[in-house]
N, C-alpha and C positions, 0 to 999 in steps of 0.2 A: 504494500499500499504506499503510495506517494502522496504526502499531504503538502499542499502548496499554499493554503490559506490558513492563517493563524489569528488568534485573538490579538488586539492591540497590546503593546507592552504595558500600558497603564492598567488594562483589565487584568493581565496576568499578575501584576504587582498587587492589585486589590485581592485577587484570589489567594496569593501567597500570604498576605497579611490578614486574611479572614474578614474583609470588610464588604464582600459581596453579599447580597441577600441570598436566601436559600435556593430560589429558582435559578438565578444567574450562576451561582456556585455549581449547581448541578450540570448545567450545559457546558461550562468551562471544564469541569471534571471529566465529562464524557470525552471531550476533545483531548485532554492531556493524557488520559489513559492510552490513547492511540498515537501520541505525538512525542517522540523522544526529545526533540528540540525544545518544546515548551516545558517538558519536565525538567530539563537541565536549567532553563531560565528560572523556573520556580525555585529549584534547589538553591541557585545562586542568590536569589532574593531572600530566601529563608536564612541562608548563612550570613548575609549582610545584616539582616535584622537581628540575628542572634549575637553577632559581634557588637552591634550598637547597644544591645541590652547589657552585655557584659561590661562595656565601657561606661555605662551610665552609673552615676553615683546612687547608692541605695537610698531609698526613701522609707522611713519608718511608717508602719501602719498605725492609724489612730486606734486607741483602745476600743475593742468590741467590733472592729471592722469585719473580721471573719464571721462572727456570729450573725451580724446583720445580713451578710451575703447569703448565708445558709437559710435564714428566715425568709428572705426574698425568693430564694430558689424553691422553697416549699410552697410558697403562695402562688407561683405561676401556674395557671390552669393548663391542664393537658388537653389538647384538642382531640376529640374522638371522631373517628371516621365512620359514618353510617354505612350500612350495606347498600343503601340506595345511592350513596355518593361515590363509593369505590367498589370495584370488583377485582377479582384475581385476573391475571392475564389470560388464563384458560377460558374464563367466562366470557371475555369480550373479544376473543379471537385475535389477540395481539400477535404480531409476527414473532415467531420463535427466533432465537439467535440475537436478541437484543443484548447490549452490554450488561454485565452483572449488576452494575450500579442502577440500571433501570428496571431490571427484572425483579429487584427486591422491593420496588415501590408500588403502591396500589394505584390503579388507574380508574378514571371515571368512564362514563358512557361515551361512546364514539358518536359524533354527530356530523352531518354534512353541512358545510358552510357555503359551498359553491359547486357547480358541476365538476365532478372528478376530484374534489378536495374535501377532506374530512379532518377533524381535530379530535383528540382524546386527551382530556385533562390528566395531568400527573398530580396526584393528591399528596401534598407535602404537609407534614405535621406542624411546622412552624408558620409564621406569618411573614409577609414582606411586600414590597411594592410591586414585585413582578409575579406573573403567573406563568406556569410551565405546562407544556402539552406536547404530544406527538402530532406531527403534521404529515398527512399522507396525501400525495398528489398523483393522479394517473399519468401514464406516459403521454407526452405531448401537451399537457396542460399549460396554458399561458395565462398567468395572472394579469389583471389590469394594472396599468402603471400606477404606482402609489408611493407615498412617503410615510413617515411615522410621526405620531405625536409624542413618542417616547423612544426607548431603546429596544432593539430586537436582537437577541443573540441566538444563532442557529448553528447546530452541528449536524452534518449529514450522516445518517446511519446506513442507508441503502439508496441506490440509484444515483441520479445526478440532476443538477439544475444549473442554469446559467442566467446571467444578466450582464449589464454593462461592466460590472466589476470582475467578470471572469467566469470560469466554469468550476463548479463545486462538486467534488466527488466524495465518497465515504471518508470520514475523518476530517474533512475540511470544515472550517469555521467561518461564518459570515456575520459581520456586525453592521447593523443599520441604526441610524438615529434620525433626528429631524432634518439633517442635512442631506440624507441619502434619498434619491429618487430613482426607483428601479422598476423593472418588469420581469420577474423571474419566469423562466420557461423550463419545464421538465423535459429532459432529453432521454435518449435511449429507448429501450423496449420494455423496461420494467418500471413499476411505480417508484416514486421517490419518498423516502421516509426520513424525517428530520425530528430532532428534539429541539424545542424552542423555549426561550424565556422572553417574555414581552412585558413592557410597561406601556401604558397608553393604548392607542388604537391606530389602525390603518387610516391613511388619508388618501382616498381614491382621487385620481386626476381625471379630467374630462367630464363631459356631460353624463355619459353612461355610468362612470364611476360615482359621480355624486348621486345619481338616482338609486343605485343599488347599495351604496355605502351603509345606509341604516340597517340593511339585512345581513351584513357580513360582520360577525363578531368573533374574533379569534381569542 
């Protein structure tokens, strides 16, 4: 597998320092499990952070700090996933051969959002500004030209798609934000399956895009 598209360095640095939200962390993790170059970058960032901590002067904790943290930890409610919200992969017909990190997570019900395009939520226990889902697109599917009101992190699991930024194959990572305007097209003879973390919504361009935009919710 040759991976040619990677997360921006700033995003990898946030991953290494643990500042991404859960959905974004998941998508970057799926990429890095397949990408030796990004794993080396993350290890270097972790080593730099560790060296900085070693050089930092120690700061004494206020009396009772540890006890206060433990009390707060016990007070955090644990989110329960209902059987209606999430099902096992076997129940929903998810493609076998997903990365281990995804196979361990519960998935919601698959729904169609456009001809040839469906989404399936990934149910995460924590909260965050991003939502994550599996995105399936049939061969030859061409999305309408669009931009984003937030960030979109995508890692290709199977198949391929392309837009003005290049061609994206399994393992490749695509980052989109408010400045990106693209029209992805699924290539090859097999469906394209991606794991996505998204904040905000799509902004469809053109008259047709504005007409159907209220009906497309990823």
